[in-house]
C-alpha positions as CSV (number, residue, x, y, z in Angstrom):
1,M,-20.0,15.1,38.3
2,G,-18.8,12.4,40.8
3,K,-19.5,9.6,38.3
4,I,-17.5,11.5,35.6
5,G,-14.6,11.9,37.9
6,K,-14.5,8.2,38.7
7,F,-14.7,7.3,35.0
8,I,-11.8,9.6,34.1
9,G,-9.8,8.3,37.1
10,L,-10.4,4.7,35.9
11,L,-9.2,5.7,32.4
12,G,-6.1,7.2,33.8
13,F,-5.3,4.2,35.9
14,M,-5.7,1.8,33.0
15,L,-3.6,4.1,30.8
16,F,-0.6,4.4,33.1
17,A,-0.8,0.7,34.1
18,S,-0.5,-0.3,30.5
19,L,2.2,2.1,29.7
20,G,4.2,0.6,32.5
21,R,4.4,-2.7,30.8
22,A,7.7,-3.5,29.1
23,N,7.7,-3.3,25.3
24,E,8.8,-6.8,24.7
25,V,8.9,-8.2,21.1
26,E,9.0,-11.9,20.2
27,V,9.5,-13.2,16.7
28,V,9.0,-16.9,16.1
29,A,8.8,-19.1,13.0
30,T,6.9,-22.4,13.0
31,V,5.7,-25.0,10.5
32,D,2.5,-27.0,10.8
33,R,4.5,-30.2,10.2
34,N,8.2,-31.0,9.4
35,V,7.7,-34.5,8.1
36,M,5.7,-35.0,4.9
37,E,5.5,-36.9,1.6
38,E,6.4,-35.8,-1.9
39,G,3.5,-33.8,-3.4
40,D,2.4,-32.4,0.0
41,T,2.4,-28.7,1.0
42,F,3.0,-27.2,4.4
43,I,2.6,-23.8,6.1
44,L,5.5,-21.7,7.4
45,A,4.2,-19.1,9.9
46,V,6.3,-16.1,11.1
47,S,4.7,-14.5,14.2
48,V,5.6,-11.1,15.7
49,T,4.1,-10.6,19.2
50,S,4.5,-7.4,21.3
51,G,2.9,-5.7,24.3
52,S,2.3,-2.4,22.5
53,S,1.8,-1.0,19.0
54,V,4.9,-1.6,16.9
55,T,5.9,-1.1,13.2
56,V,6.4,-4.4,11.5
57,E,8.0,-4.7,8.1
58,D,7.4,-7.6,5.8
59,P,9.7,-10.6,6.6
60,R,12.8,-10.9,4.5
61,L,12.6,-14.5,3.4
62,P,15.6,-16.7,2.8
63,S,16.1,-18.6,-0.5
64,F,13.7,-21.5,-0.5
65,K,15.9,-24.1,-2.2
66,N,14.1,-27.3,-3.4
67,M,10.7,-25.6,-2.5
68,D,8.1,-23.6,-4.3
69,L,6.3,-20.6,-2.7
70,I,2.6,-21.3,-3.5
71,N,0.8,-18.6,-1.6
72,S,1.1,-16.1,1.2
73,W,-1.2,-14.1,3.5
74,S,-1.1,-12.3,6.8
75,A,-3.4,-11.9,9.8
76,S,-3.5,-9.8,13.0
77,E,-4.8,-10.5,16.4
78,T,-5.1,-8.4,19.6
79,R,-5.7,-9.9,23.1
80,S,-6.6,-7.9,26.2
81,S,-6.5,-9.0,29.8
82,F,-6.7,-7.5,33.3
83,S,-4.6,-9.3,35.9
84,N,-2.8,-8.4,39.1
85,G,-4.0,-4.9,38.9
86,K,-2.7,-4.3,35.4
87,F,-4.3,-4.0,32.0
88,N,-2.3,-6.0,29.5
89,V,-2.6,-5.8,25.7
90,E,-0.8,-8.3,23.4
91,Q,-0.7,-7.8,19.7
92,T,0.3,-10.5,17.2
93,R,1.0,-10.2,13.5
94,T,1.4,-13.5,11.6
95,F,2.8,-13.9,8.1
96,N,1.9,-17.3,6.5
97,Y,3.6,-18.9,3.6
98,M,2.4,-22.1,1.8
99,L,5.4,-24.1,0.5
100,A,5.6,-27.2,-1.7
101,P,8.8,-29.3,-1.7
102,N,9.8,-30.2,-5.3
103,R,12.0,-33.2,-4.4
104,T,12.6,-35.7,-1.6
105,G,15.3,-35.4,1.1
106,Q,16.1,-33.4,4.2
107,F,16.0,-29.6,3.9
108,R,16.7,-26.6,6.2
109,I,14.6,-23.4,6.1
110,D,17.2,-20.7,7.0
111,P,16.3,-18.0,9.6
112,V,13.8,-15.4,8.6
113,E,14.6,-11.7,9.3
114,V,11.9,-9.4,10.5
115,V,12.5,-5.7,11.2
116,V,10.4,-4.4,14.1
117,N,10.6,-0.7,15.0
118,G,13.8,-0.5,13.0
119,Q,15.4,-3.4,14.8
120,A,16.1,-6.7,13.1
121,Y,15.0,-10.0,14.6
122,N,15.9,-13.4,13.3
123,T,14.0,-16.7,13.8
124,R,15.6,-20.1,14.3
125,A,16.3,-22.4,11.4
126,I,13.8,-25.2,10.8
127,D,14.5,-28.7,9.4
128,V,11.9,-30.5,7.3
129,T,12.0,-34.1,5.8
130,V,10.3,-35.0,2.6
131,K,9.8,-38.7,1.9
132,K,8.6,-40.5,-1.2
133,A,4.9,-40.8,-1.7
134,G,3.6,-44.0,-0.1
135,A,6.9,-44.7,1.7
136,T,5.4,-44.1,5.1
137,P,1.8,-45.3,5.2
138,G,1.2,-44.2,8.7
139,L,2.3,-40.6,8.1
140,P,-0.5,-38.1,8.6
141,R,-1.1,-35.9,5.5
142,A,-2.8,-32.6,5.8
143,Q,-4.2,-32.8,2.3
144,R,-5.3,-36.4,2.5
145,P,-8.8,-36.8,4.0
146,Q,-9.6,-39.7,6.3
147,G,-11.2,-42.7,4.6
148,N,-14.5,-44.2,5.4
149,P,-14.1,-46.4,8.5
150,N,-16.5,-48.9,6.9
151,Q,-14.5,-49.1,3.7
152,P,-13.4,-52.8,3.5
153,L,-10.4,-51.9,1.2
154,E,-8.9,-49.2,3.5
155,E,-5.5,-50.9,3.7
156,L,-5.1,-51.4,-0.1
157,D,-2.0,-49.7,-1.6
158,D,-2.4,-46.6,-3.7
159,L,-3.4,-47.9,-7.2
160,F,-1.5,-45.0,-8.8
161,S,1.9,-45.9,-7.3
162,Q,2.0,-49.5,-8.6
163,L,3.2,-48.9,-12.1
164,L,6.1,-46.6,-13.0
165,R,6.4,-46.9,-16.8
166,R,8.0,-43.8,-18.3
167,R,7.2,-42.5,-21.8
168,N,9.0,-39.4,-22.7
169,N,8.1,-37.9,-26.1
170,P,9.6,-34.8,-27.7
171,G,7.6,-31.7,-28.6
172,F,6.0,-28.7,-26.9
173,K,2.9,-30.6,-25.9
174,A,3.7,-32.3,-22.6
175,Q,3.2,-36.1,-22.4
176,P,2.3,-38.2,-19.4
177,T,5.3,-39.6,-17.6
178,N,3.3,-42.2,-15.8
179,P,0.1,-43.6,-17.5
180,N,-1.2,-44.7,-14.1
181,E,-0.7,-41.5,-12.1
182,S,-3.8,-39.9,-10.6
183,F,-3.8,-36.9,-12.9
184,F,-1.4,-34.5,-14.7
185,L,-1.4,-31.0,-16.0
186,Q,-0.4,-30.2,-19.5
187,V,0.3,-26.9,-21.3
188,D,-0.2,-26.6,-25.0
189,V,1.4,-23.7,-27.0
190,D,0.8,-23.1,-30.7
191,K,4.4,-21.9,-31.3
192,T,7.7,-21.5,-29.4
193,T,9.4,-19.0,-31.7
194,V,7.7,-15.7,-32.3
195,F,8.4,-12.0,-33.0
196,A,7.9,-9.4,-30.2
197,G,4.2,-8.6,-30.1
198,E,3.2,-11.7,-32.0
199,Q,0.5,-13.8,-30.4
200,V,1.3,-17.1,-28.6
201,T,-1.8,-19.1,-27.5
202,A,-1.2,-21.1,-24.3
203,S,-3.8,-23.5,-22.9
204,W,-3.6,-25.6,-19.7
205,F,-5.5,-28.9,-19.4
206,L,-6.1,-31.5,-16.7
207,Y,-5.8,-35.1,-17.7
208,T,-7.0,-38.0,-15.5
209,R,-8.0,-41.7,-15.7
210,G,-9.8,-41.5,-12.4
211,H,-12.6,-39.3,-11.1
212,I,-11.8,-35.7,-9.9
213,R,-14.0,-34.8,-7.0
214,D,-12.6,-31.2,-6.6
215,I,-9.7,-29.1,-7.7
216,D,-8.0,-26.2,-6.0
217,T,-5.7,-24.0,-8.1
218,L,-2.7,-23.2,-6.0
219,K,-0.8,-21.0,-8.5
220,Y,-1.8,-19.5,-11.8
221,P,1.1,-18.8,-14.2
222,S,2.5,-15.3,-13.6
223,L,3.4,-14.9,-17.3
224,N,6.0,-12.2,-16.7
225,G,7.3,-10.7,-19.9
226,F,4.0,-11.1,-21.7
227,W,1.0,-8.8,-22.4
228,K,-1.9,-11.2,-21.5
229,E,-5.4,-11.4,-22.8
230,E,-7.8,-14.0,-21.4
231,I,-9.4,-16.4,-23.8
232,D,-11.0,-18.8,-21.4
233,L,-10.9,-19.4,-17.7
234,A,-12.9,-22.5,-16.7
235,T,-15.4,-22.2,-13.8
236,R,-16.2,-26.0,-13.9
237,L,-14.5,-29.0,-15.4
238,D,-15.9,-30.0,-18.7
239,F,-14.3,-33.4,-19.6
240,Q,-13.7,-34.9,-23.0
241,Q,-12.0,-38.0,-24.0
242,E,-8.5,-38.0,-25.6
243,V,-6.3,-41.0,-26.5
244,I,-2.5,-40.6,-25.8
245,N,-0.2,-43.4,-26.6
246,G,-3.1,-45.8,-26.8
247,I,-4.4,-44.9,-23.4
248,V,-7.8,-43.1,-22.9
249,Y,-7.8,-40.0,-20.7
250,R,-10.4,-37.6,-19.5
251,K,-9.4,-34.1,-20.4
252,A,-10.7,-30.7,-19.2
253,L,-9.6,-27.2,-20.0
254,L,-8.4,-25.1,-17.0
255,A,-7.3,-21.8,-18.6
256,S,-6.3,-20.4,-22.0
257,Y,-4.6,-17.1,-22.7
258,A,-3.4,-15.1,-25.7
259,L,0.1,-14.0,-24.9
260,F,2.1,-11.2,-26.6
261,P,5.8,-11.1,-25.7
262,I,6.9,-7.6,-24.7
263,K,10.6,-7.6,-25.7
264,P,13.0,-9.8,-27.6
265,G,15.0,-12.6,-25.9
266,K,14.0,-15.6,-23.9
267,A,10.6,-15.6,-22.3
268,K,9.2,-18.4,-20.1
269,I,5.7,-19.6,-19.6
270,D,5.8,-20.7,-16.0
271,S,3.9,-23.5,-14.3
272,Y,0.2,-23.9,-13.4
273,K,-0.1,-25.7,-10.1
274,A,-3.2,-27.4,-8.7
275,K,-4.3,-29.7,-6.0
276,C,-7.0,-32.3,-6.8
277,T,-9.0,-34.8,-4.8
278,V,-9.1,-38.0,-6.9
279,I,-11.3,-41.0,-6.4
280,T,-9.9,-44.2,-7.8
281,D,-11.7,-47.2,-9.4
282,S,-11.5,-50.5,-7.7
283,A,-13.0,-54.0,-8.2
284,F,-15.8,-53.1,-5.9
285,G,-16.7,-49.7,-7.4
286,F,-15.2,-46.4,-6.3
287,G,-12.3,-46.4,-3.9
288,R,-11.3,-43.9,-1.3
289,P,-10.3,-40.3,-2.1
290,Y,-6.7,-39.2,-2.4
291,V,-5.3,-35.7,-2.7
292,Y,-2.4,-34.9,-5.0
293,T,-0.5,-31.7,-6.0
294,K,0.8,-31.4,-9.6
295,S,2.4,-28.8,-11.8
296,S,2.6,-28.3,-15.5
297,K,6.0,-28.1,-17.2
298,P,7.4,-24.6,-18.0
299,V,7.8,-23.7,-21.6
300,S,10.6,-21.5,-23.0
301,I,9.7,-19.1,-25.8
302,E,12.2,-17.5,-28.1
303,V,11.2,-14.0,-28.9
304,L,12.7,-12.4,-32.1
305,P,13.1,-8.6,-32.5
306,I,11.1,-6.8,-35.1
307,P,13.5,-6.0,-37.9
308,K,15.0,-2.5,-37.9
309,E,16.0,-2.8,-41.5
310,N,13.5,-1.3,-43.9
311,R,11.3,-0.3,-41.0
312,P,8.9,2.4,-42.3
313,A,8.8,5.8,-40.5
314,D,5.0,5.5,-40.0
315,F,5.3,2.0,-38.3
316,S,2.6,2.0,-35.6
317,G,4.1,-0.8,-33.5
318,A,1.3,-3.2,-34.3
319,V,2.0,-6.8,-35.1
320,G,-0.5,-8.9,-37.0
321,Q,-2.8,-8.8,-40.0
322,F,-5.1,-5.7,-39.9
323,S,-7.4,-3.7,-42.2
324,V,-8.2,0.0,-41.7
325,S,-11.2,2.0,-42.5
326,S,-12.4,5.6,-41.9
327,S,-15.7,7.5,-42.1
328,L,-17.3,10.8,-41.2
329,S,-20.5,11.0,-39.1
330,E,-21.8,13.8,-41.3
331,S,-21.0,14.8,-44.9
332,S,-22.2,18.3,-44.3
333,V,-22.1,20.5,-41.2
334,A,-22.3,24.2,-40.3
335,V,-19.3,26.3,-39.3
336,N,-18.3,25.7,-35.6
337,Q,-20.4,22.6,-35.3
338,P,-18.8,19.2,-34.6
339,V,-18.3,16.2,-36.9
340,T,-16.8,12.9,-35.9
341,L,-14.0,11.2,-37.9
342,K,-13.8,7.5,-37.1
343,V,-10.7,5.4,-37.8
344,R,-11.0,1.7,-37.2
345,F,-8.5,-1.1,-37.3
346,D,-9.7,-4.7,-37.5
347,G,-7.8,-8.0,-37.7
348,R,-5.8,-10.7,-36.0
349,G,-3.3,-9.6,-33.4
350,N,-3.2,-7.2,-30.5
351,G,-5.1,-4.2,-31.8
352,K,-4.7,-2.4,-28.4
353,L,-1.1,-1.5,-29.4
354,I,-2.0,0.4,-32.5
355,D,-1.5,4.2,-32.5
356,L,-3.6,6.7,-34.4
357,P,-1.7,7.8,-37.5
358,P,-0.8,11.5,-37.7
359,L,-3.7,13.6,-39.1
360,D,-2.5,16.1,-41.7
361,L,-5.6,18.3,-41.5
362,P,-6.0,21.7,-43.2
363,P,-5.8,24.8,-40.8
364,S,-9.5,25.5,-41.3
365,I,-10.5,22.4,-39.2
366,E,-9.6,21.9,-35.5
367,I,-9.2,18.7,-33.5
368,Y,-11.4,19.2,-30.5
369,D,-11.2,15.8,-28.7
370,T,-10.0,12.2,-29.3
371,K,-11.5,9.0,-27.9
372,K,-10.4,5.4,-28.4
373,E,-11.9,2.0,-27.8
374,S,-10.4,-1.4,-28.2
375,K,-11.3,-5.0,-27.6
376,F,-9.7,-8.4,-27.9
377,F,-11.9,-11.4,-28.8
378,K,-11.4,-15.1,-27.9
379,N,-10.9,-16.1,-31.5
380,G,-7.7,-14.0,-31.7
381,Q,-9.4,-11.1,-33.6
382,S,-9.3,-7.6,-32.1
383,Y,-10.1,-4.0,-33.1
384,K,-9.2,-0.5,-32.1
385,E,-11.4,2.5,-33.0
386,F,-10.5,6.1,-32.7
387,E,-13.2,8.8,-32.7
388,V,-11.8,12.2,-33.5
389,L,-14.1,15.2,-32.9
390,L,-13.5,17.9,-35.5
391,I,-14.7,21.5,-35.5
392,P,-14.6,23.3,-38.9
393,R,-14.0,27.0,-38.5
394,E,-14.5,28.1,-42.1
395,A,-17.2,27.5,-44.7
396,G,-16.4,25.6,-47.9
397,E,-15.3,22.2,-49.1
398,I,-12.7,20.7,-46.8
399,K,-10.6,17.7,-47.9
400,I,-9.8,15.1,-45.2
401,P,-6.6,13.6,-46.6
402,S,-5.9,9.9,-46.5
403,M,-3.9,8.5,-43.7
404,S,-1.1,5.9,-44.1
405,V,0.1,3.5,-41.4
406,S,2.6,0.6,-41.5
407,L,2.3,-2.6,-39.6
408,F,4.4,-5.8,-39.3
409,D,3.1,-9.2,-40.5
410,P,4.8,-12.0,-38.4
411,K,3.9,-14.7,-40.9
412,S,5.8,-13.2,-43.8
413,A,8.2,-11.3,-41.5
414,K,7.6,-8.2,-43.6
415,F,6.2,-4.7,-43.1
416,Y,3.1,-3.7,-45.0
417,S,1.1,-0.5,-45.3
418,K,-2.6,0.4,-45.0
419,Q,-4.2,3.6,-46.2
420,T,-7.6,5.3,-45.7
421,T,-9.5,7.0,-48.4
422,E,-9.7,10.7,-48.9
423,M,-13.0,12.3,-47.8
424,T,-14.7,15.6,-48.5
425,L,-16.6,17.6,-45.8
426,T,-19.0,20.3,-46.9
427,V,-19.1,23.2,-44.4
428,T,-22.0,25.6,-44.7
429,P,-22.1,29.1,-43.2
430,A,-23.1,29.5,-39.5
431,T,-26.9,29.4,-38.8
432,G,-26.9,31.2,-35.5
433,Q,-26.1,28.2,-33.4
434,Q,-23.8,28.6,-30.5
435,A,-20.2,28.0,-31.5
436,I,-18.0,25.5,-29.7
437,S,-15.0,26.9,-27.9
438,S,-11.5,26.0,-28.9
439,T,-10.7,24.8,-25.4
440,P,-12.3,21.4,-25.1
441,L,-13.8,20.2,-21.9
442,S,-13.0,23.5,-20.3
443,V,-14.3,24.7,-16.9
444,E,-15.0,28.3,-16.0
445,G,-11.7,30.0,-14.9
446,Q,-9.6,27.2,-16.3
447,V,-7.9,26.5,-19.6
448,V,-7.5,22.9,-20.7
449,A,-4.7,22.3,-23.2
450,K,-5.6,20.8,-26.6
451,Q,-5.3,17.1,-26.5
452,K,-2.8,15.5,-28.8
453,A,-4.0,13.5,-31.7
454,D,-3.0,10.3,-29.8
455,A,-0.8,9.4,-26.9
456,L,-0.1,6.3,-24.9
457,P,-1.3,7.3,-22.3
458,D,-2.0,10.9,-21.2
459,L,0.2,12.0,-18.3
460,A,-1.7,13.2,-15.3
461,L,0.7,16.0,-14.4
462,G,-1.5,19.0,-13.6
463,W,-3.7,17.8,-10.8
464,E,-4.2,19.9,-7.7
465,A,-6.1,19.2,-4.5
466,S,-9.8,20.3,-4.4
467,S,-10.7,23.1,-2.0
468,W,-14.2,21.7,-1.4
469,R,-14.9,20.6,2.2
470,L,-17.8,19.4,4.2
471,P,-19.5,22.1,6.3
472,I,-19.1,21.7,10.1
473,P,-22.3,22.0,12.1
474,Q,-22.6,23.9,15.3
475,V,-22.8,22.0,18.6
476,A,-24.3,22.9,21.9
477,F,-22.7,23.0,25.4
478,W,-23.5,19.6,26.7
479,P,-22.7,17.7,23.5
480,V,-19.3,19.4,23.7
481,V,-18.8,18.0,27.2
482,Y,-19.7,14.5,26.1
483,L,-17.5,14.9,23.1
484,G,-14.6,15.8,25.3
485,V,-15.1,12.6,27.3
486,F,-15.3,10.6,24.1
487,L,-12.2,12.1,22.7
488,L,-10.3,11.3,26.0
489,L,-11.4,7.7,25.6
490,F,-10.4,7.7,21.9
491,W,-7.0,9.2,22.8
492,W,-6.4,6.4,25.3
493,A,-7.4,3.7,22.8
494,A,-5.3,5.3,20.1
495,L,-2.2,5.0,22.4
496,Q,-3.0,1.4,23.1
497,F,-3.7,0.2,19.5
498,G,-1.5,2.6,17.5
499,L,-4.2,4.5,15.7
500,F,-2.1,7.7,15.7
501,Q,1.0,5.7,14.9
502,K,-0.5,4.0,11.8
503,G,-0.8,7.3,9.9
504,K,2.8,8.1,10.7
505,D,3.9,4.6,9.7
506,I,2.1,4.9,6.3
507,A,3.6,8.4,5.8
508,R,7.1,7.0,6.5
509,I,6.6,4.2,4.0
510,I,5.2,6.6,1.4
511,K,8.3,8.8,1.8
512,L,10.7,5.8,1.5
513,R,9.0,4.5,-1.6
514,S,8.6,7.9,-3.2
515,D,12.3,8.7,-2.7
516,R,13.1,5.4,-4.3
517,I,10.9,6.2,-7.3
518,H,12.5,9.6,-7.7
519,K,16.0,8.1,-7.7
520,M,14.8,5.6,-10.4
521,A,13.4,8.5,-12.5
522,D,16.7,10.4,-12.1
523,K,18.5,7.4,-13.4
524,G,16.1,6.9,-16.3
525,E,14.9,3.5,-15.1
526,W,11.5,3.8,-16.7
527,R,10.4,0.2,-16.2
528,A,11.2,0.4,-12.5
529,V,9.3,3.7,-12.1
530,G,6.2,2.1,-13.7
531,V,6.3,-1.0,-11.5
532,E,7.2,0.8,-8.2
533,G,4.7,3.6,-8.8
534,T,1.9,1.0,-9.5
535,N,2.8,-0.8,-6.3
536,L,2.7,2.4,-4.3
537,I,-0.8,3.3,-5.6
538,Y,-2.1,-0.1,-4.8
539,F,-0.4,0.1,-1.3
540,I,-2.0,3.4,-0.3
541,L,-5.5,2.5,-1.7
542,G,-5.2,-0.9,0.2
543,E,-4.4,0.9,3.4
544,V,-7.1,3.6,3.3
545,S,-9.7,1.1,2.2
546,E,-8.6,-1.4,4.9
547,Q,-8.2,-4.1,2.3
548,G,-4.5,-4.5,2.7
549,G,-1.8,-2.9,0.6
550,G,-0.7,-4.4,-2.7
551,G,-3.7,-6.7,-3.2
552,G,-7.1,-6.6,-4.9
553,E,-8.3,-4.9,-8.0
554,L,-8.2,-1.1,-8.6
555,E,-12.0,-0.9,-9.0
556,K,-12.6,-2.7,-5.7
557,L,-10.0,-0.7,-3.8
558,L,-11.5,2.6,-5.1
559,L,-15.0,1.4,-4.2
560,Q,-13.9,0.6,-0.6
561,A,-12.0,3.8,-0.2
562,P,-13.5,6.7,1.9
563,P,-16.0,8.9,0.0
564,S,-13.7,11.9,0.0
565,V,-10.9,9.9,-1.6
566,R,-13.3,8.5,-4.3
567,R,-14.8,12.0,-5.0
568,E,-11.5,13.9,-5.3
569,M,-9.0,11.3,-6.4
570,E,-10.6,8.7,-8.6
571,E,-10.0,10.5,-11.9
572,P,-6.4,11.6,-11.0
573,V,-5.6,8.0,-9.9
574,R,-7.0,6.5,-13.1
575,K,-5.0,8.9,-15.3
576,L,-1.8,8.3,-13.3
577,M,-2.3,4.5,-13.4
578,A,-2.6,4.6,-17.2
579,S,0.9,6.2,-17.3
580,L,2.4,3.9,-14.7
581,E,1.1,0.7,-16.2
582,A,2.3,1.8,-19.6
583,L,5.8,2.4,-18.3
584,G,5.8,-0.9,-16.4
585,F,4.2,-3.3,-18.8
586,A,3.7,-1.9,-22.4
587,P,6.1,-2.8,-25.2
588,E,9.1,-0.4,-25.5
589,E,8.0,0.8,-29.0
590,M,4.7,2.1,-27.5
591,I,6.3,4.2,-24.7
592,G,7.6,7.1,-26.7
593,E,8.3,10.3,-24.9
594,L,6.9,8.9,-21.7
595,K,10.2,7.2,-20.9
596,E,12.3,10.4,-21.2
597,K,13.9,11.6,-17.9
598,K,11.9,14.8,-17.8
599,S,8.6,12.9,-18.2
600,L,9.7,10.3,-15.6
601,Q,10.4,13.0,-13.0
602,K,7.0,14.5,-13.6
603,V,5.4,11.1,-13.2
604,A,7.4,10.5,-10.0
605,S,6.4,13.9,-8.5
606,N,2.7,13.4,-9.4
607,T,2.7,10.0,-7.8
608,T,4.1,11.4,-4.6
609,K,1.5,14.3,-4.6
610,I,-1.4,12.0,-5.2
611,V,-0.5,9.3,-2.6
612,E,0.2,12.0,0.1
613,H,-3.2,13.7,-0.6
614,I,-5.0,10.3,-0.5
615,L,-3.5,9.8,3.0
616,S,-4.5,13.3,4.2
617,L,-8.1,12.8,2.9
618,S,-8.2,9.4,4.7
619,V,-7.0,10.9,8.0
620,A,-9.5,13.8,7.7
621,S,-12.3,11.3,6.9
622,S,-11.4,9.2,10.0
623,E,-11.5,12.3,12.2
624,D,-14.8,13.4,10.8
625,L,-16.2,9.9,11.5
626,E,-15.0,9.9,15.1
627,N,-16.4,13.4,15.7
628,S,-19.8,12.4,14.2
629,G,-19.7,9.2,16.4
630,G,-19.1,11.4,19.4
631,R,-22.0,13.7,18.5
632,S,-24.4,10.8,17.9
633,E,-23.5,9.3,21.4
634,A,-24.3,12.7,22.9
């Protein structure tokens, strides 16, 4: 017992000594260099240092004039020391931003504001100087590797800066502005004027006359305002020759996408930015390597609205050239036994946007369930297939009437109709087999509403938390004593590193964001509800999976989440994300009733309920983990 008393006394001494330290906060902005050449990049680092756990919001960045923000990331560091009889803990959170100047001159980075524990801190302004490439040979460049000390031509001027012939050619296919530059990036688009929902194929290529040793993509095009389908994303450079203006270049595909504009107006295909290490040719063979950063030119796309004049009432929202077919899995079934009706659309365009036409079925047959599958192919073809599970309730000959659907052909700028054939289903009397209930996918004690023929997407509005919990095993006397000591140590560590505060901080952020989403829903701002709701789901999953909020893929975040979160929340999250992503990114014609104020308010309420329950499950999981850790030590 004497040893335990000394141990607890030491913990108390360390605790009160650390609590006596002043809660000082320091916010500093630095750059890795403030003199550089055109084409270089540099790092702006904003660091927040404190002597205890604090709540740090993301920095509020100034307007980066004459600079492009290429990338951003953050890191945390904790340092502990014991000096002069005091236990000191210093925590640092650093936000890093990679910037690329887009012109020469002297520029100022205005102060960055960071809110720490509700108080705003401002950094000092920073001046940077950008000089012309090659203007200062002695200037160190972070991207340019050191040459071989045995290279006899080390002091030769850059071959690519000797000739500055300009050749500007019109057209949507970018042309090289300097035939002797190290490399350039070009974007090709097959058309610059399209209808909303019509495909635009955009491909990015690298052209060079030298030898590319490696390439680092700094920024993929964000392609805001487009529904994007990947055609090709290069994993290695496969060069082919192409002659431009009489000059032979080596050309390699970087990326290719099928883009479908979401709404009429002006849309912009933004730049692809990459950094390459280029080895030049010389009279003695290969020269030394140089590193350059280049960007493709942005392309403006004019998006025309789909005509409202003569628009058919059964217009499905699909744009392209499609055919439609239908079939029954069986031509004869018994009463109360299922049969599948398949309706398939094939053609050129984005088939994922096609809705199932209304089914005018006789009352003797019931729609039990509907499934849909779609895929886009690299050649621009796509399909969407609906599988409708039908249950005949009466014997006899049942006519499945034909279905009519209208689509829009962008080539002719006209609407056209497609129709399925009428089918006959023979229903024989029941043979004693068990009848299928009229409540599809029902669970004992629950009633599931009949699914609509088709919706984009189903709203996840009826979810409730599961009452299932892990059983708590009994513990003996001495393990309880050891557990108490462990919990005391954990309590002290939590005060030092903010383990208790983290959950409160996340809950506060959830409340702020949820309130914002509810206000947007009340105002009918359906796009904003979709975007903000999607961001909130990614934030909470990133926090509970310890992957960082707002980043990563949904599948990976769910995989890294605590088991209780995956078990109870995976299906509700997927259903909710389908609604949020549709609100945020699907064409307006496809939203339907989902954008009405009542539906938006239900989506907002369900979003709040789900993220709060994810947080509670994560906290409970952490406590269970700590308790099991204490028992194992005992």
